[in-house]
N, C-alpha and C positions, 0 to 999 in steps of 0.2 A: 477396638471398636468403641466408640463413644455410646453413652446411653442415650436412647431416643427421647423425644418429648413424650409426655403423657398423651394418651388419647384424649381428644376434646369432645364433649357431649353437649347438646342443646336440645332440651325438651320444650319445643317451641311455645306451646300455649300455656306454659307454666309462668311466663312473664310477659312483660309488655312488648309490643312489636317495635322493632328498629326503625320502622318507616311507616307512617300512617297518613292517609289522605281522607277526605270525606266518604269515598267509596272503596277503600282497600286498606288492608293491614298486612304488612310483610314482616316476617321474622327472618332475620339474615345471619348466617354462620359462614365462616370461611375455612379453607385449608391452606396449605402453602401455595397451591397453584390454582385453586378454583375458589368460588364464592357461591352460596345457595341462597335463594330467597323464596321461603314459602309464603304464598300470598292467599289470603282469603279475600274475595273480591265481591262487590254487589254490582248490579247492572249500572252501567254508566261510568265504571272505573276505566281509567285510561293509565297504562303503564308505558312510559315512554323513554326512549334513549335518544339524546341528541346527537352525540358525536361518539358512538360506540366503536373501539378501535379494532375489534375483531368480532367473529361469529359468536352468538349466543344461543342457548336453547330455551324453549318454553314448552313444558308438558302441562297439558290441561288434564287435571285429574277428573273433575266432574262439572267444570264451568263450560260455558259456551262463549266463544269469543271470536274475534277477527284479528288477524295480524296485518300490518301494513309496513311495507319496506321496499325500497327501490322503485316506487311508483306502482307497486303491485299490492293486491289484497287477497288474503286466502282465509277461508274459514278454519276455525280451531275448535271443532267439537270436542267432547269429553273423550278422553283416552287417546289424545292425538298429540304428536310431538311436531314442533315447528323448530327448524334451524334458521335463524335470522341472520341476514349478512350485516358486515360492518356499516357504520353510517347511522343515519337516523331511522328510527322505527318506532312503531305503536302497537300496543296490544289494546283493544277496545272490548270490554266485557259486556255481553248482552244477557247472559244468565248467571245468576249467582253460583259460586263454587270455588274450588281451590285449584290453584296453579302453582307450579314449580318453576322458577327461572333460574338457569345455571349459566354462570359466566366464568371466564378465565381470571386470573389474578390482575388482568390489565383493567378491569373495571374497578379502578382504585377508589372512586367515590363510594362503592358499595363494600369494599375491604375496610375502609374506615369506620362504617356503620356496624360492622359485625359484631354480634354479641361477645365473641371470644377474640377479638382483635388483640388483646393484651397477651393472649397465649402465644402469638407469633412475634411479639416484640423484639425477641433475639434472634429471629429467623427459625428454620426448620432443618436440624442437623440430619444428614442423610438422605434429604429429598432432592432428587435431581430437578433441575431447573425446567421450567415449561419450554417446550420446544414445538414448533408447528410442523405439521405435515405439509406437502405441497398443496397449493389451492386446488378445489375440485375442478376437473376438467371442463365443466360447464360455467365455471366462473362463479363469482359471488351472487347469489340470488336467494330468494325466499323459498324454502322447501318444507313440505309437510308430509308426515307419515302417520297413517292410522295404525295404531300398534296392533291391535287384535287381528288385522288382516295380514300382517307380516310376521306373526309368530310362527316359529318352527313347529312341526307336528310333534316332536318329542323334546323333552327337557323343559326347564322352567326359565331359560335365558332368552332375552331378546335385546341384543346389543345394537346401538346406533352410535355413530361418531360424527364429529365435524373436523375442522382442521386441528383443533387442539383440545377437545373434550370427548369424552365417552361416557355414555349412560346406558346402564343395563337395566331396563324395565322388566324385572322378573315377573313371572306369573304369580299371582296371589296363591297363597297356601290356604286350603280350607280347613286344616286342622293343625294342631300342634305338631311341630316337627319331631320325627322319630329320633330320640336320643341315641340310637344305635347307628344312625346314618348322618352324623355330622361330618363337617368338611374342614378341619383345622388346617391352616396354611399360612404362609407369610409372603411378603413382597420385598424385593431387595432394595429398591431405592425409590419407591413412590408410595404415596398415602392411598387410602382407599376411604371413600365416603359411603356409609351405610345409611340411607335415607328411608326411615320407617314411615309409611303412610297410613297404615291400619294395623291394629292389634298391639299386644303387648310382647316386648322382645327381652331376651336375655343375651348380651353380648360377652363372649368368654375371650379374655386377653391373657397371654402369657409373654412377658417381656424378656429379652435376651439376657443371659449371663454376660457381664464383661470380666476383665481381669480384675477389677476393683470390687471385691465383694460388697463394699458398702453401697454400690449402686444396684445391687439385686433387689428385686421387688416381687412380692407375692403375686400370684395369679389374681387377676381381676374379673369379677362376674358382675356385670353392669346391667341392673334392670332399668328399662325405659319405656314409656309409652309412645303413642303416635299422635301428632306428627313430631318427628325428632331426627336429629342427625349425629351419628357417631363418625369422627374422623380417626382412622387407625394409622399410626406411624409405621414407617418401613421397619422390617425385620420383627415386627410383633405378631406372634402366632395369634391367629383369631378364628372364630367361627360364631355364628349367631343362629338362635333359634327362637321361634314365636312360642309363646307360653300360654296364650289365652285362647279360649274357644271362639269359634267363628272365623271369618276370613281375615288374614293377616297379609300385608303387603310391604315388600322391601325392594328398594332400588340401590343400585351400586354406582358410584361415580368415580372416575378416574381422569387425571389431567397430567400430561397429555394422554392420548389413546394408547392402549396397551399394544404392543408389537405382537404378542403372542396371540391375542384375540384377533387382531387384524389379519395375521398370516393363516388363520384356519378358514378353510373354504365354508362359506355360507355362515359363518359366525356373526359377522357385521351385516345387518340386514338392509343397510342402505349403501353397501359396498359398491353398487352400480353408479351412485353418484360421487362416493368418496372411495375410489380404489386404492388399495394398499401399494404404496411405492416400492415396498420391499426393502 
């Protein structure tokens, strides 16, 4: 077993944005199979894709916007997710706020801008390649989902997917996480992106032992604020806890979608549009 990459962290507001226009500032970070843009936008901002090769996601945290694609326009109020089809598209911001844009690694222009691009200069050992699920039965079109209206009655998870991306818009935590109720686990061949939107967090990481003792690493306990992104390599045991008072909010990102989540009834909240092929 080879030693995995280190986890990659990006505390967005601690450095300059990777992309800036008169009305928007975007901090961009990548993983092996996906790229995230955290954008603070003012009214009049336009976020455009000219020839996007595949679907991408836009989650409005607290902005008010409109999304245009395939000759269609839909409103994007706060706490709403859009899945945007391939091709040309625009996000026009009407009320100031923050948005998260999530792309696959086929958005090569954004990969090149990523703050951690050098982290992946030699590839990503142990990460399975991006693979697409079948196209949705209704074809490529603009879809929006109001998140609170689709949350399950129990649990903190609220999972959505596209053809090659998965976003878990977890329920915000009102208080620090109980240290007796953590969830250490690992993933065999895919990375996890943990996107902190509110609060202060501590990410706990335990790297696997290999045959070569020289590769062994001490456990890592990574403190980070919000907004920020941690990308966790395969086989690394991990769990996260919010450590500040007040509301804390964390989203999880996977690419491609997780088969285990897709196979669970009612786990994927937009499975009606993106049924699991099995």
